[in-house]
C-alpha positions in Angstrom: 47.2 -40.8 2.0 48.6 -38.8 4.8 48.6 -41.5 7.4 45.8 -43.7 8.6 43.0 -41.3 9.7 41.7 -43.7 12.3 45.0 -44.1 14.0 45.9 -40.4 13.7 42.6 -39.5 15.3 43.2 -41.8 18.2 46.7 -40.3 18.7 45.2 -36.8 18.5 42.7 -37.7 21.1 45.5 -38.9 23.4 47.5 -35.7 23.0 44.6 -33.3 22.7 44.9 -30.3 25.0 41.4 -29.2 25.1 39.9 -25.8 25.8 37.5 -25.8 28.8 33.9 -26.5 27.7 32.5 -23.7 29.8 34.0 -20.4 30.7 32.9 -18.7 33.9 33.5 -15.0 33.7 34.3 -13.5 37.0 35.9 -10.1 37.0 35.3 -6.8 38.8 34.8 -3.6 36.8 34.7 0.0 38.0 31.0 0.0 37.5 30.6 -3.0 39.8 32.5 -1.2 42.5 30.3 1.8 42.2 27.1 -0.3 42.2 28.4 -2.2 45.3 28.1 1.0 47.4 24.3 0.9 47.1 24.1 -2.6 48.6 23.7 -3.4 52.3 26.9 -4.3 54.1 28.2 -7.8 53.5 26.3 -8.2 50.2 29.0 -7.0 47.9 30.5 -8.6 44.9 33.3 -10.2 46.9 36.7 -11.4 45.8 36.2 -13.3 42.6 38.4 -14.7 39.9 38.0 -15.0 36.2 38.2 -18.6 35.1 39.6 -18.7 31.6 41.7 -21.8 31.6 44.1 -21.9 28.7 44.2 -24.9 26.5 47.8 -25.6 27.1 47.2 -26.2 30.8 44.8 -29.0 30.3 47.4 -31.7 30.5 49.1 -30.6 33.7 50.1 -33.4 35.9 51.1 -36.9 34.9 51.2 -36.5 31.1 52.3 -40.1 30.4 49.4 -41.6 32.3 46.9 -39.2 30.8 48.1 -40.0 27.2 48.2 -43.7 27.8 44.6 -43.7 29.1 43.2 -41.6 26.2 43.9 -38.1 27.4 42.4 -36.0 30.1 40.3 -32.9 30.2 39.9 -30.3 32.9 37.0 -32.3 34.3 39.1 -35.4 34.5 41.9 -33.6 36.3 39.5 -32.0 38.8 37.4 -35.1 39.4 38.1 -35.0 43.1 36.8 -31.4 43.2 33.7 -32.4 41.3 33.0 -35.2 43.8 33.6 -32.9 46.7 31.2 -30.3 45.2 28.6 -32.9 44.7 28.7 -34.1 48.3 28.2 -30.5 49.5 24.8 -30.4 47.7 22.8 -27.2 47.2 23.2 -24.3 49.7 20.8 -24.0 52.6 19.5 -20.6 51.6 18.7 -21.6 48.0 15.0 -20.9 48.5 15.8 -17.5 49.9 18.0 -16.7 46.9 15.2 -17.9 44.6 12.8 -15.6 46.4 15.1 -12.6 45.8 15.4 -13.5 42.1 11.6 -13.6 41.7 10.8 -10.6 43.9 8.8 -7.7 42.6 11.4 -5.3 44.0 14.0 -4.3 41.5 16.5 -3.9 44.4 15.9 -7.5 45.5 16.2 -8.9 42.0 19.5 -7.0 41.5 20.8 -8.2 44.9 19.8 -11.8 44.0 21.4 -11.8 40.6 24.6 -10.3 42.0 24.7 -12.8 44.9 24.2 -15.8 42.6 26.9 -14.9 40.2 29.4 -14.1 43.0 28.7 -17.4 44.7 29.5 -19.5 41.6 33.2 -18.6 41.0 34.0 -22.1 39.8 32.1 -24.3 37.3 32.1 -27.2 39.8 30.0 -25.0 42.1 27.2 -24.6 39.5 25.5 -28.0 40.0 24.6 -27.0 43.6 22.4 -24.3 42.1 21.0 -26.3 39.1 17.5 -26.5 40.8 17.1 -22.8 39.9 17.0 -23.9 36.2 13.6 -25.6 36.8 12.2 -22.9 39.0 10.5 -19.6 38.4 13.9 -18.0 39.1 15.1 -18.9 35.6 12.2 -17.2 34.0 12.8 -14.1 36.1 16.5 -14.0 35.1 15.6 -14.5 31.4 13.0 -11.7 31.7 15.6 -9.4 33.1 17.7 -9.8 29.9 15.0 -7.8 28.1 15.0 -4.9 30.5 17.2 -2.6 28.4 16.0 0.4 30.5 17.7 -1.1 33.5 21.2 -1.9 32.2 22.6 -2.9 35.6 19.9 -5.5 36.2 20.3 -6.7 32.7 24.1 -7.0 33.1 23.9 -8.8 36.4 21.3 -11.2 35.3 23.3 -12.1 32.2 26.4 -12.7 34.4 24.4 -14.8 36.8 23.1 -17.0 33.9 26.7 -17.2 32.5 27.9 -18.8 35.7 24.8 -20.8 36.5 25.0 -22.5 33.0 28.6 -23.4 33.3 28.6 -26.7 35.0 27.4 -30.3 34.9 24.2 -31.4 36.6 20.6 -32.3 35.7 19.0 -29.7 33.5 16.2 -29.6 30.9 17.3 -30.7 27.4 15.1 -28.0 25.8 16.0 -25.2 28.2 17.4 -22.9 25.5 14.2 -22.9 23.5 11.5 -23.5 26.2 12.7 -20.6 28.4 13.4 -18.2 25.5 17.0 -17.9 26.8 18.5 -18.3 23.3 16.4 -15.6 21.7 17.0 -13.1 24.5 20.7 -13.6 24.6 21.0 -13.3 20.8 18.9 -10.1 20.9 21.1 -8.7 23.7 24.2 -9.5 21.7 22.9 -7.6 18.7 21.0 -4.7 20.2 22.3 -4.0 23.7 23.3 -0.3 24.0 26.8 -0.8 25.4 29.6 -3.2 24.5 29.8 -4.3 28.1 26.3 -5.8 27.9 27.0 -7.3 24.5 30.2 -8.9 25.8 28.3 -10.4 28.8 25.7 -11.9 26.4 28.5 -13.4 24.4 30.0 -15.1 27.5 26.6 -16.5 28.4 26.1 -17.8 24.8 29.6 -19.4 25.0 28.7 -21.3 28.1 25.3 -22.5 26.7 27.0 -23.7 23.5 29.7 -25.5 25.5 27.3 -27.5 27.7 25.8 -29.9 25.2 25.3 -30.4 21.4 21.5 -30.1 22.0 21.8 -26.6 23.6 24.3 -25.6 20.9 22.0 -26.5 18.1 19.0 -24.8 19.8 21.1 -21.6 20.0 21.9 -21.8 16.3 18.2 -22.3 15.4 16.9 -19.7 17.7 16.0 -16.3 16.3 16.6 -12.9 17.8 13.0 -12.3 18.6 12.7 -9.4 16.1 10.9 -11.3 13.5 13.6 -10.6 10.9 14.8 -14.2 10.9 18.2 -13.4 12.5 19.9 -16.0 14.6 23.2 -16.7 16.3 25.4 -17.1 13.3 24.2 -14.0 11.5 24.6 -12.1 14.8 28.2 -13.3 15.1 29.0 -12.3 11.6 27.5 -8.9 12.1 29.5 -8.5 15.3 32.8 -9.2 13.6 32.0 -6.8 10.8 31.2 -4.0 13.3 34.9 -3.6 14.5 34.1 -4.8 18.1 36.4 -4.1 21.1 38.9 -6.6 22.3 36.8 -7.9 25.2 33.8 -8.6 22.9 36.1 -10.2 20.3 37.7 -12.4 23.0 34.3 -13.6 24.2 33.2 -14.4 20.6 36.3 -16.3 19.9 35.6 -18.6 23.0 32.0 -18.9 21.7 33.5 -20.3 18.5 35.6 -22.8 20.4 32.5 -24.2 22.0 30.5 -24.2 18.7 33.2 -26.1 16.9 34.3 -28.4 19.6 34.4 -32.0 18.2 31.2 -33.6 19.5 28.8 -36.1 18.2 26.9 -34.8 16.4 29.3 -32.0 15.5 28.4 -28.7 14.0 26.8 -29.1 10.6 29.0 -28.6 7.6 26.9 -25.8 6.2 27.4 -23.8 9.4 31.1 -24.4 9.3 31.1 -23.3 5.6 29.3 -20.1 6.5 31.6 -19.2 9.4 35.0 -20.3 8.0 35.8 -17.2 5.8 34.9 -14.8 8.6 36.9 -16.7 11.2 40.0 -16.9 9.1 39.9 -13.2 8.3 40.3 -12.5 12.1 43.6 -14.4 12.3 45.5 -11.2 11.7 43.9 -9.5 14.7 46.6 -8.1 17.1 44.8 -8.9 20.4 46.8 -11.5 22.2 44.2 -14.0 23.3 41.9 -13.8 20.3 44.1 -15.6 17.7 44.9 -18.7 19.9 41.2 -19.1 20.6 40.5 -18.9 16.8 43.2 -21.5 16.1 41.7 -23.9 18.6 38.3 -23.4 17.1 39.6 -24.0 13.6 41.4 -27.2 14.7 38.1 -28.5 16.1 36.3 -27.4 13.0 38.5 -29.4 10.5 39.4 -32.4 12.7 38.6 -35.7 11.0 36.9 -34.2 7.9 38.6 -33.7 4.6 35.8 -31.4 3.2 36.2 -29.1 6.3 39.9 -29.1 6.0 39.6 -28.0 2.3 37.4 -25.2 3.5 40.4 -23.9 5.4 42.8 -24.5 2.6 40.7 -22.3 0.2 41.6 -19.4 2.4 45.1 -19.0 1.1 45.9 -15.9 3.1 44.8 -17.6 6.3 47.0 -20.6 5.6 50.0 -18.4 5.1 49.2 -16.6 8.3 48.9 -20.0 10.2 52.2 -21.2 8.8 53.8 -17.9 9.9 52.7 -18.6 13.5 55.1 -21.5 13.6 57.9 -18.9 13.9 56.3 -17.4 17.0 58.0 -17.6 20.4 54.6 -17.6 22.1 53.8 -21.1 23.3 50.1 -20.3 23.6 50.1 -19.6 19.9 52.3 -22.4 18.9 50.3 -25.2 20.5 47.0 -24.5 18.6 48.9 -23.8 15.4 50.5 -27.2 15.5 47.2 -28.9 16.3 45.4 -27.1 13.5 48.0 -28.1 10.9 48.0 -31.6 12.3 44.2 -32.0 12.1 44.2 -30.6 8.5 47.1 -32.8 7.3 45.7 -36.0 9.0 42.5 -36.1 7.0 43.8 -35.1 3.6 44.4 -37.7 0.9 47.3 -35.7 -0.4 49.1 -33.0 1.7 49.4 -29.8 -0.3 52.8 -28.6 -1.2 52.3 -25.5 0.9 52.0 -27.5 4.1 55.3 -29.3 3.4 57.0 -26.0 4.2 56.4 -26.8 7.9 59.4 -29.1 8.3 62.1 -26.6 9.2 59.8 -25.2 11.9 58.9 -28.6 13.1 62.5 -29.6 13.3 63.2 -26.6 15.5 60.2 -27.3 17.7 61.3 -30.9 18.3 63.9 -29.4 20.5 61.5 -27.1 22.4 61.8 -27.0 26.2 58.1 -27.8 26.6 57.4 -31.5 26.4 53.7 -31.0 25.4 54.7 -28.8 22.5 57.4 -31.3 21.4 54.8 -34.1 21.3 52.4 -32.0 19.2 55.3 -31.3 16.8 55.9 -35.0 16.6 52.3 -35.6 15.7 52.5 -33.0 13.0 55.7 -34.5 11.6 54.0 -38.0 11.6 50.9 -36.6 9.7 52.9 -34.6 7.1 55.8 -37.1 6.5 53.6 -40.1 6.1 53.0 -40.3 2.3 54.8 -40.0 -1.0 58.6 -39.9 -1.0 58.5 -36.2 -1.8 57.1 -35.6 1.7 59.6 -37.8 3.3 62.4 -36.1 1.4 61.3 -32.7 2.6 61.3 -33.9 6.2 64.7 -35.5 5.9 66.2 -32.4 4.2 65.0 -30.3 7.1 67.0 -32.5 9.5 64.0 -34.2 11.1 65.6 -37.7 11.0 68.5 -36.3 13.1 66.1 -34.8 15.6 64.2 -38.1 15.8 67.5 -39.9 16.5 68.1 -37.6 19.4 64.7 -38.1 20.9 64.9 -41.9 20.5 68.2 -41.8 22.2 66.7 -39.9 25.1 68.2 -36.5 24.3 66.5 -33.3 23.5 67.5 -32.1 20.0 69.6 -29.0 19.8 67.9 -25.8 18.9 69.0 -22.2 18.0 66.6 -20.8 20.6 68.7 -19.1 23.3 66.4 -20.1 26.2 66.3 -23.7 25.0 70.1 -23.8 24.6 70.6 -22.3 28.0 68.2 -24.8 29.6 69.9 -27.7 27.7 73.3 -26.6 28.9 72.1 -26.2 32.5 71.2 -28.8 35.1 69.8 -32.0 33.6 71.3 -31.4 30.2 69.5 -31.6 26.9 68.0 -35.0 27.6 66.0 -33.8 30.6 62.3 -34.5 30.2 62.4 -36.9 27.2 59.8 -39.5 28.1 59.0 -42.9 26.7 55.8 -41.4 25.3 57.8 -39.0 23.2 60.2 -41.7 22.2 57.3 -43.9 21.2 55.7 -41.1 19.1 59.1 -40.5 17.4 59.7 -44.1 16.7 56.5 -44.7 14.7 57.6 -42.1 12.2 60.7 -44.1 11.3 58.9 -47.0 9.5 57.5 -44.4 7.0 61.1 -43.9 5.8 61.8 -47.6 5.9 59.0 -48.4 3.5 59.9 -45.9 0.8 60.5 -47.1 -2.7 63.8 -48.8 -3.5 65.2 -48.3 0.1 65.6 -44.7 -0.8 66.2 -43.5 2.8 68.2 -46.5 4.0 71.5 -44.6 3.8 70.1 -41.5 5.6 68.7 -43.8 8.4 72.1 -45.5 8.8 73.9 -42.2 9.0 71.4 -40.1 10.9 69.1 -42.4 12.9 70.9 -45.7 13.6 71.6 -44.9 17.3 67.9 -44.0 17.9 66.7 -47.1 16.1 68.8 -49.3 18.3 67.7 -47.4 21.4 64.0 -48.1 20.3 64.6 -51.7 21.3 64.2 -50.6 24.9 60.7 -49.1 24.4 58.2 -50.7 26.8 56.0 -51.9 23.9 56.3 -55.3 22.2 54.9 -54.0 18.9 57.6 -51.3 18.8 60.3 -53.8 19.7 59.2 -56.1 16.9 59.0 -53.3 14.4 62.4 -51.9 15.4 63.9 -55.4 14.8 62.2 -55.6 11.4 63.6 -52.2 10.5 67.1 -53.3 11.5 66.7 -56.4 9.4 65.5 -54.3 6.5 68.6 -52.1 6.7 71.0 -55.0 6.9 69.4 -56.8 4.0 69.6 -53.7 1.8 73.3 -53.3 2.6 74.2 -56.9 2.2 72.2 -58.1 -0.8 71.2 -55.1 -2.9 74.8 -54.2 -3.9 74.0 -50.5 -3.5 77.1 -48.2 -3.7 75.7 -45.9 -1.0 75.3 -48.7 1.5 78.4 -50.6 2.9 77.4 -53.7 4.7 80.7 -54.0 6.7 80.5 -50.4 7.7 76.9 -50.8 8.9 77.9 -53.8 10.9 80.8 -51.9 12.5 78.5 -49.0 13.3 76.0 -51.2 15.0 78.7 -52.8 17.0 80.2 -49.5 18.1 76.7 -48.4 19.3 76.5 -51.6 21.5 73.9 -52.8 19.1 74.8 -56.4 19.3 74.3 -56.4 23.1 71.0 -54.7 22.6 69.9 -57.3 20.0 71.1 -60.2 22.2 69.1 -58.8 25.1 66.0 -59.2 23.0 66.3 -63.0 23.2 65.5 -62.7 26.9 62.1 -61.2 26.2 59.2 -63.6 26.5 57.9 -63.1 23.0 58.3 -65.8 20.3 58.5 -63.3 17.4 61.0 -61.0 19.1 63.2 -64.0 20.0 63.2 -65.3 16.4 63.8 -61.9 14.8 66.7 -61.1 17.0 68.1 -64.6 16.5 67.8 -64.3 12.7 69.6 -60.9 12.7 72.5 -62.2 14.8 72.9 -65.4 12.9 72.3 -64.2 9.3 74.2 -60.9 9.5 76.7 -61.2 12.4 77.5 -64.8 13.2 77.6 -66.3 9.7 74.8 -68.8 10.1 72.9 -67.6 7.0 72.2 -71.1 5.6 69.9 -71.9 8.5 67.5 -69.1 7.6 67.6 -69.6 3.9 66.4 -73.1 4.4 63.7 -72.1 6.9 62.5 -69.3 4.5 62.2 -71.8 1.6 60.3 -74.3 3.6 57.9 -71.5 4.8 57.1 -70.5 1.3 56.2 -74.0 0.3 53.7 -74.4 3.2 52.4 -70.8 3.6 52.1 -69.1 0.2 49.6 -66.5 1.4 50.5 -63.4 3.4 50.1 -63.8 7.2 48.4 -61.4 9.6 50.6 -59.1 11.6 49.8 -60.8 14.8 50.9 -64.2 13.4 54.2 -63.2 11.8 56.9 -65.9 11.9 60.5 -65.1 11.1 60.5 -68.0 8.7 57.8 -66.3 6.7 60.3 -64.0 5.1 59.6 -64.2 1.4 62.5 -65.1 -0.9 63.9 -62.4 -3.0 66.1 -62.6 -6.1 69.5 -61.0 -5.3 71.3 -59.0 -7.9 73.8 -61.9 -8.3 71.0 -64.4 -9.0 71.2 -66.2 -5.6 68.1 -66.8 -3.6 68.3 -64.8 -0.4 66.0 -63.8 2.5 64.1 -60.7 1.6 63.3 -58.2 4.3 59.7 -57.3 3.4 58.6 -59.0 0.3 55.9 -60.8 2.2 54.9 -57.5 3.8 56.2 -58.5 7.2 57.2 -54.9 8.0 54.4 -53.1 6.2 51.8 -55.6 7.4 52.9 -55.2 11.0 52.9 -51.4 10.8 49.5 -51.4 8.9 48.0 -53.8 11.5 49.2 -51.7 14.4 48.3 -48.4 12.9 44.6 -48.8 14.0 45.2 -50.9 17.1 48.4 -49.8 18.9 46.7 -46.9 20.7 
């Protein structure tokens, strides 16, 4: 299986760079400027901004702390702003604004809608106006959506609802159905006479779908009010088949992100099955922002579900297209591509051969200048390399072990990219920005190679990754330290007792000594952990100081008293099972009792 799905999911959650749940559309068009002239002085649109936070910005700030605590979203990062907005409460003139929205005067209603949408320029301002959702103002705004004869009022009302629905706060759970909002927006998306109106309806639908699973499901079940049985998903499919403009396609791609976002309950399988072929066909669209949004949506769609991942893999042209994106120089495209491939590989029992072609690109991206992107590449490597030896071999052939060695040693791997090379040769060098979090993610890939059949990759590790393995002893995590010592013991055993022509024990010892490995192993005896002290003491005595007999006796005694395997948390160095050496002698085996594999397996689900 391609990794432990539970542990992979936990790691993905920690590194997840999420798209904003709600997108507040704030932009000024030429038509807005023209309409503004008809308003009284001081009542104009104002200086507003369009809030379309990209997914890659969601982890700005202290990445290590975010990942260690389970990841962060835009709401987490802006928690201070949320609290500040909550303290401000609702505006003093809210009743006056509600009066404008429910006025019989068309001019007042237009002025109220425009004033409302211009006031909420940030999703954290929306809760101050949430009382409008339980007042007649909501019904008035929804009614305006059907006024196709007055396109400006229809547009401004849809925009006001887009912003009003884009924040937290108390709101009715059945708002979408009880108010008729869902049906009106779907009808507007299908039948509005201009693409500008249809695009605004799509923005509003995206915000509704992103606020809660209940609202999302109500949207999907709502009809378009025509009596033909049409709903949101048929409306979206019809939209994509009608050759929409870039703005409308962009809005629909963000609607998909919010439909597919991993929630509990998530979007039903039959809906994902209906949408998948249409979504994947759009991956070749040339508009810059559409494809990244589609990739984020697909990554949420397949995450944690093998049947959903197989829906994607059926679309062979789309898979080829996604794999091609790995060669892009656009970070906004690379990040969701890596995440999509990682989510797909993590939940598959067997990684398809086509996905194993990612390793050369992954090797290159491990040296990328962006730490977030390097970490996502590490996750993809961990998901695709964990499995049969053929997968490990493909990763090793692509040079991934060498790259892991550089990361573990605190250096950024070399890359052919001119910008990366220039940055690496400039101030700070190639090691600038390598964090313990990256080193930790890189380290947990190494045991997959250690546990291959017949020590197949032992020689590669000694030649390509020994420095990094020794450097892993300094990771601030006892489980990693213990596992690194077990890996070293594994290598030394294979070199000393297996009589393999490709492994030279004396050469391995010399290499460890040249890398100051003895000092690093000796330093482990100062750590206040019984297992670490015993493991380091055994390695030093059995393989460097010639006190092998002591551990042979302890191992034999342990087998007589503890024949059953021990839990990872209770591993004793004396629990090494005995192994028959090639010369017939009884020697300490490195993992016959499952010490290494048991430790790794036990930590897979708990180390995060």
